[in-house]
N, C-alpha and C positions, 0 to 999 in steps of 0.2 A: 482175337475176339475181345471186344472191350469189356470193362467191368459191368456196364449197364446192361449190355447184350447177354452176358453170362447170367446176371441175376434174373433177367426176364425169362431165359431159357430154363434155369433151374426152377423157377416158380411154376412155369407151365409143365415141366416134366414131373415135378414132385406133386402137382395138384394143389398147391397151396392157394391157388386163387389169383385173380388178376390184381395187379398193383396199379393204383390210380396214378395219373401222369404226375401229379404234384409230388408224390413219393419216389416214383420211378426216376424222374429227372431232377431230383434234388441236388443242388451243387455239392460237389465232393472236395473241391479245393478252391484255392483263391482264383484260379483261372476262370472257373464258372461264376465267381462272384463279380468278375469284371463288368457283368451286365448291369449297369445302372449304379454301381457303387465303387467307381474308379478311385475317388479321393480317399476312401477308407482303406482300400487295398494298397494304395501308394504309401500311405502313412505306415501301415503295418510292415510293408516290405522294408522300408528304410529302417524302422525300429529294430527289426530282427537282424538285418545285416549289420548294424552298429551295436548290437547287444543291449539296446536300451528298451528292455521289455518291462512293462508296467506291472504293478502288483495286483491291480484290479481294472476291469474294463466295464464300461456302461454302454450298452447298445440300445438305441432308441429309434423308433420309426413307427409307421402305421402298420396294420396287420398285413402279413404276407409278403413283406419285403426282404425277409431272410435273417431276422434277428437270431432266432434259435439255431438255424443252420450255420450262421456265422460263428456263433459261440462254439459249436461242435468242431468246425474247421480250425478255429483258433486253438481249441484244446488239443486237436490232432497235431497242429504245428508245434505247440509247446512240448509235446511228448513224442515227436517224430524221431524214429530210430530205424535204421537199416544196417545191413553189414558195412555199408560204405560211409554212412552218415550218422553221427550220434550227437546231434545238437539241435536246438530249436531253429526251424527254417520254414520258409513259406513256399519252397519248391517241393510239392507233394505229388509230383507226377508219378513216382514209384510208390506203391503202398508200403507202409512201414509195418513194424511189428504190432503196433497198437491201433492202427488206423481203422481197421474193420470194426473192431469192438467199440471204439469211440463213436464212429458215425452211426452205429446201430444203438447207441445209448445203453450198452451193457458192460462198460468197462469199470472195474472195481475202484479205480483211482479217479475216475471222472464222475462225480456225483451231481445228478440233475434234480432239481427240486422246484416244484410248482408252488410259488408263493400264494397263489389263489387258495390252496388247500392246506398250506402250512404257514399260517400267518402269525402264530403266537411266539412268545419269548422262549417257550419250551423248545421249539424246533431250532431256533437260533442257538440256544444253549447247548443243544446236541452237537451242532456244528463247531461251537467253540471248543467243546471237549475233545473232538476228533482231530482238529488241525494240528495238534502237537505230535501226532503220530505220522511218521514218514509214509510216503506212498509204498504200496506193495510191490509193484513191478514198473511203474512209469517213472518218468523224471520229476514231474510235478503232480501234486494232488490238486485237481481243478474242481471248484465248485461253481456249477451253472445254475442261477437262480432266475427262473422266468417269471415275468409279471411281478417284478420286485416291488413295484408301487403299492401292492396289496399287503405288505408287511405291516403290522401294527407299529405304533410309536415305540412301544417297549422293545419290540424286536429290532427295530432300527437302532435305538440307543444301545442295545446289547451287542450289536455288531460293530459299533464304531471302533472300539479299541483294537479288536482283532483286525479290522479292515485297515487301520492306519498302520500297524506294525505286525503284519503276518509273518509266520515262518518263512524261510527261504524256499521251502519246497511247496508252498501253497499259493494258488492263484485264484482270484474270484472273477467270474464273468456274469454280469447282470444284464437282463433284458427287459424292456418295459415299453408299453405304448402310451403311458401317461407320465412323462418325464417331469411335469410340474408337481406331481404328488410326491416325488422322491425328495427327501430333506436335503437342503444345501450342505449339510455336514457330511452326507454320504457322497454327494456328487463331487465335493471337493477332494475326495480321496480316491476318485476314479478317473481313468482316462476315457473320455466320452467320444462316442462316434455316432453321429446322426445318419442313419440309413435313409436315403432319399427315396421317394416314390420313383418307380421305374417309368420312364416315358413311354407313350403309346408306340412310338416308332421302335424302341428297343423290344417291347412286348411283341409287336408284330414279327420282328425278326426271330425272337425266341420261338414263337408259335410255328412260324414257318419251318425252322429247323427241326423242331420236334415232330411236326406233321410229316416231314420228309422221312425221318427216322422210323416213324411208325407206319410208313406207306399209306398215309391218308391223303386223299385228294381234297384240298382245302382251297376254297376261293379267297383271293386276297381281300375282297370286301367283307367276307364273313369274319376273317381274322381280325380286320380293322374294327368291326363291331365288337368283338369280344375283348379287344384291347381296350376300347373305350369304356366298356362296361366294367372292366377289372379296376379301373381307377388307380392305376400304379401298383397294384398287388400282383406279383407273379403267381402266387398260390391261388388267389381267386380266379385269375385268367386261366390257369391250367385246369382248374375244376370246371370252369365254363366250357373249355375246349373238350374236356372229357364228356361233359353233358351234351355238347353239340355233336360229337362223333356218334354217341349212342342214339341221339335224336334223328340224325341223318342216315342211319344205318351204315356207318362206315365212311361217310363223306360229310364234309363241312361245306354246306351251301348257304349263301347269303339269305336266301328266302326262309330256309328252315331256321336259321339263327335268329332272324328277325321275328319269326313267329314264336320261337322258344323264349325269347327275352321280352316279347311284347313291345318291340321297337317299331318305329315307323320307318318307311323307306326314306333314306336320306334324300334321294332325288325328289320324292314327293314333298319333303320338308322345304326344299328349295322352291318348289312350285308354290307352296303355301306362303312362304315369305314374299314371293313375287306378287301374289294377289293382295297381300296385306299392304305392301308398299304402294301398290296402285290404288288402294282404297276400294277395291272391289269386294264388298261384304258378301254378296251372293256366291261369287266364285271361291272365296275363302271358306265359307261355311260348307259349300259342296265338297271342297277337297278334304276338309276335316271329316265330314261325314263318311267319305270314302275310306279314309284311313281308319276311322273308328270301326266300320263295318269289316274291315280287313283284319281286325284284332289288335290294333294299336291302342295302347293306354293313353287317355287324354292328357294325363299329367306328363307322360313321357313325350308326347307330341309337343307340349309347350316347352318343355325342358330342352328338346332338340331345337326347337325354334330359337330359344335363347342362345344355345351353343352356336347356332349359325349366325345370329346377330353378332355375337362376340367375335366370331371369325371374320365377318365382313368389316367390322370396326378395326380389328387388329391388322387386317391387310392394308388398310389405309396408311398405316405407319410402319408396319413390318411386311413388305411384300414377300420376303423369303419365307414367311410362315406357310405359304402355299405349297412348299415342298415336303410338308409333313406326310410320311407314308401312310399314316392312319386316315388320311382324307381320300375320298373317292374322287374320281376324275370330274364328276358333275359338280361336287362341292368346290373343287379347286378352281374350275373355270368360271362358274357362276358367281362365287364369292368375290373373285377378282373383278368381274364386270359390275357387280352391285358396289363394290368399294370405290369404283370410279364415278358412279352416278348418284349415289345416296348420300345426303348430307350427314355430317356427324351429329347434328342436333336431332335429326330424325331417328337415327340409330340409337342415340342415348335415350330418347323418349320411349322408343319401343323396349329397350332393355329395362328401364325403370318400370314400365307398365307390366312386363313379364315377371319381374321379380316380385311384384305385389300380387299378380294374378295367379302364379303357381301355388303359393300357400293357400289361397282362397279355393282353389280347384281341389287341392288335396283334402282340405277340411270339409268340403261340401259333400252332402249325401247324393248329389246328382253331378258327378264329375264331368259328364259330357256336356250338360247344359251350362255349368260354370265355365268350362273351357270355351264354349261358343260365345259366351258373353265377353270373355277376355279377347277373343278374335274380333268381335264387333267393335269393342273399344279401340283396339289397335288399328283397324282399317279406318274408323272415323277420324283417328288422331293423325293419320298419315299425312294429311294435307294441311294440318293446323299450322299457321305461321309460327315461326320462332319468336320469342319475346322481343328481340331487337327489331325483327321485321314488322311486328305489329306496332311497336313505337314509331318506326320510321313511316309506316303508312298513315298513322294517325296524324303525325306532323305534317306530311304532305297534304292530306285532306283538310286539315285546319288552315294551312297556309293558302290553299286554293280557294276555300270558302270565304276567307277574309278578303279576297281580291288582290292579294299581294303577289308580285310576280318573282320576288327574289327567293332564293332558297332558304329553307328553314334553318336557323342557326344550329338546330340539333343535327343537321346533316352537313353543314358546311365545314365544321371542324375547326373554324377560326376563332379568334378571341381567347378569352381566359380559360380557366380550367373548368368552369361551370358549363352546364348543358341547359339550354332554355327549351322548355317543352310548352308550347303555346296552346294548351288545351287542359280541360279538366279531366279528372279520373272517370267521370261517368260517360260511357259510350253506349251506343246501340249497335246491333249487328246489321244495319241496313244503311248503305250510302245514299245520299240524295241523287235523285234521277238525273240532274243536270251535271253530275260530276263525271267527267270522262275517266275511264279506267280500262285496262286491257281485259280481254275475256280469256280466262284460264281454261285449260282443256279438262281439268278434274274439278271436284268440289273445292270451293274456296270460302273463306270467311272475311267480309269486308266490314270496316268500322266507320262510323260516322261520328265526328266531333260534336259535342253538345255546346252551343254557345255558352260563354261564361257570363252569368248575370252580374257578376261583380266587375265594375268598370276598372277596378284597380289591377294593374298587371301583376302577374305572378313573379316571384323571385326566380332568378336563374338556377337551374338545376333542381327545382323542387316542384312537385305536383300538390296543389293545395287540396286538402281532404278535410271534411268536417269530422271532428273527433266524436265517436259514439258516446252518448250519454250513459253514465254509470247507473246501474239499477238502484232504485230506492227501496230501503227495507220497509216492511210494513210497520215495524216498531222501531223507533230510533234507538240506537245503541252506540253511546259515546264514551262509555267508561265501564270499568269492571263492576261498579256499583249498579249500573243499569242492567248488566247480565244477571247479577244476583237478584235484583228486584224482579226481573223477568222470570227467573227460575222459581222465585217465590210465588208469583202469580200463576205459573203453570203447575205449581205444587210438586216440583221436582226437588225434594229436600236433599237427596244425595248429591246432585250436581251443585246445588247452592253451597253445601258444606265444603265440597272439594274446591270450588272456585275461591271461596273465602280463605281457605287455609293454605292452598298450594300455588295459586296463580299470582305472579308478579307482573303487572302490565308494562310492556315496553313502548308499543305503539298500537293504536286502534283507530280504524276508519271503517267506512261502509265496505263490508265484504272481506276485510282482512284484519287479523288480530295477531300481533307478535308479543310473546310473553316469555318469561323466564320462570321455570318451575323450581319450587323449593325441594329440598331433599325429602324422599318419601312419597312423592307424587305417583299415582298410578300411572302405568305406562299408556293406558288407553284413554287418559283424560282428554287429550287434545282432539282425538277423534270424536269422542262423545260430545264434546263441547261444539265441534264444527257441525255435527249432524243436528244437534238440538238448535243451534243458532239458525241453520237453514230452515228448520221446521217452524220456529217461532217467528222469524223475520221475512221469510219468503224469498231470500236471496242466497246465492252460494257464498260460503265463507271459507277462506283459507287461514287456518290456525297453525302457526309455526312457532318453533322455539327460537330464541335469539341468544347471542353471546353476551349481550348487555346485561347489566344487573337488574334494571328495571326498578319501578316503584315498589314499595312494600305491599304485602298482601293486605287485604281488608282487615284480617285479624291482627296482623302486626301493626297496621295504622291505628286501629281502635286501641290496642294495648298501649301504644305510644302516646295516644292523645289522653288516655285515662291517667297514665303515669305523669303527664304534664299537669293535668288538673290537680292531681293529689300534691304535686310539688308546689304549684301556685298556692294552693289552700294552706300548705304548711308554712308558707312565707307570710301569710296574712297575720298581723299582729294579734288580733282577737283570737284567731285559732291557736296561735302559738301560746297565748296566755291560757287557754282552756287546757292544752296539752300539758303545760307546766303545772296547772292546778291539780290535774288528775294523773299522776304517774301511772304509766302502763297503758294509758289510752293511745290509740292510734287511728288514723284516718283510713277507712276501708272503702269509702265510695264518695263521690262528688256528683251530685245530680242538680241540674239547672231546672228550676221550676218555671213553667210557662207563665208569662205575665197575664194578668187579668185585663179586661178592656179598659178599666179605669187606669191601670198602670201604663197601658199602651198610650192612652190619651195624655197621661202625665208626662210620659217620655217625649211625646211629640212636641210639647211646650218648650220654649227656649230656657235653657238652664238658668236658675236664679242664683244658684250657689256654685262654688267651685267643684268640678268633678273629682271624684275620688281617684287616688293614684292607682297605677296598674298594680295588680296583685292584691288589692283590697277586696274583701268579700262585700258584694253589693246586695241589695235587697232582692230577694227572690232565690238566693243561692242556699241549697240545703246540704248541710254537711253531717254525715253520720259518723259517729265515734263508737 
């Protein structure tokens, strides 16, 4: 009798209750871990055989791939001891002295800690105090820290020294689902293993084996559905298998699993894809409605449709992908047929539209209606020409309408590297009646070239387009001073003061302002300025910071101008004489008096005498002392 069967029988006889499949069939040794994790097992095998055992291990991967189980098996291998073997080994077929206690998580020398509930430095300080004591009965004292990424920064820092130079009798094993949150200083001290997602084919094989051991009649299609829903997690898959057994009353049937998971029939997904490819909107909506009434989730229907689109596209380049055991026979044969007849451009368009349509359906309050709108768009886009086909058709129509019989240079492929497109960018969706064209079976879109009113030929490889006129602001803004004056007119005193003190202009044009902010500028100044400019000028403004120094702020410019005026006044001989006559006097302000009309008229006359030299005080200058 095997160890698993014995545990199951003991549980039933003692009345301890039913053990879920995820716990009952948890891997016990490295042989069980070979399902999906062959590279890690091979590395550990070679390391143990050569005695190159690391001081710390880091196990990372998505949930349910076996991180904690691997940590326990590794602790069991480190402390393996039997009457015949007393050394670390990966050959664990015969249970050792410590194996049962370690696998059940109750061994005194194998300490398991959940970092989600022990995140502080005090918990790590307790570990540091205990590592100096030798193990009680085992060979190594092993610390297994699960979800290690949730430790605090202080806890990580406190662990570094012990992790780098642990005692010979101590080993650390870490497990995490968020490897990027673990400091690089910790990662550099550990031997890292990335546990891969388990493939759907491996999961199907695992579920088939377990179903046989449990005496459960399971349909292959049902196990394939569970494997796809598990998304590479053995624990999630076994939990779903447990649920499917209970849901089906002891049997796992495809229809029951489909209803339990809210999935659509994969064969019906293939039919829906066929209707979409044909552009038959009515048939596609009828098929979707039938699946919806059968209990399928609209989001799941679109997701399965995207998966089948990906499968068809993949089979175009990797035909062996059809051998995946998680695929049904209908998917395998139909996908291969579609891969031969559907263009990659069409499949790519459907894929892109589904990627945008699925989030729209998820966030909609009416998921069924949103999914139908996505299907309508898909069906209408099925027969749209590819961009290169549309350009080729335009070139042909333009050449035929001009009366020329030679092929278009855009199609001939001769000449230089340029491509001549003899038409404008403006087109209509109706061809002239006298233009011969083939009659397609499905809906098509034809294009008519609009004659070019400009007699000058277009340059090769270019399509002439008229640039859009930039929007004009209601109020001209050409400088920071204009913005300040505008703020004053709108009585926004706060923004006026902020702009004057902190904004150094770099570049300004209609709708765009590049500035450099001085130290102490509020972080919301640019956003406020953009909002106010849009409100005052009527156009959208992009206000951004620049690395260039820019011009001085208005306050800095005014201060510099005033300082220059004072310096000029101090150089004037008359002012210098006054300052010398009155010791202690100083210039505090220089104001220029506005000239009177008579003075303006006098200045307009030709000068009769020589002009004063630069720096002299002229009539009209007021100087305060």
